N, C-alpha and C positions, 0 to 999 in steps of 0.2 A: 461462446467464442473462446478460442485459445490465444488470440492475439489482442492486446488492449487497443492498439491502433485501429484494427478492424471494427472492434466494438464501438469506439468513438466515432468512426465514420458512419456506421449504421445509425447511430443515435442522431448525429448531425443531419442525416437524410430522412429523419422521421420514421425509422424502422424499428422502434422500440426504446428501451431504456437499457442502462448498464449499471452494474454495481462494481466498483473498482476501488482499489486503495487510494486514499486521499493524496498520497505523495506523487501519484501519477497525474494529478490534476492541477498542479500549481500554476502553470502558465497556459491555461486553456482558452479556447475560443469564447468570446463574450456571448456566443449563440447558445451555449450550453448552460442549463439550469443545474447548479451543483448544490445538493442538499446532503447534509449529514444524516445518516440512518439513526432513527430513535425508536425506542419502544413506546408503548401506550402511555407511560408516565414521562415522556419527553426526555428520557435518559439516553445518552449516546450509546449505541450498540458497539461493543468492542468484541474482537475475536482473538483467539490465541494464535500465535504463529510459532513455527518451528524452523530451526536452521539445521541442516545436515551438512556435515563436511567430514573428510577424513582427517584424523589427527595429524598424520604425516604432512598434510597440506599446510599446516600452521608454519612449516619451514619456509613457505613462500611468503615473501613480505606483504604482497598485496592481499593475500588471504588473511594473514595475521592482522593486518591493519583493519580490514573490513569487519572481522569478527570482534576485534576490540572496540571498534567504533560502535557496532551494534550493541554490544554488551553495555557499554557506557550510555548509549541512548536509552535503552530499556530501563536502566537504573535511574535515569533523571526524568523520564517522561511517563513511566508507568503510573496508573492511578494507585494511590495508597489504600 
């Protein structure tokens, strides 16, 4: 699926399962069973993310605020 909402609707209708980022599931339907992905040792599976942006876009306050927020989030939430 290329749209998270479509994926969630299909799961709600019994048409499979979905793997989506946790932050998209904060206020979900109680009908959904949400489980964190773990490996065989019950360790949470993490994946690397990348952010692409043009450096000149940092002149836009909304872009700068988001990039700075994300950098701060990564510094405080990343596994050590």
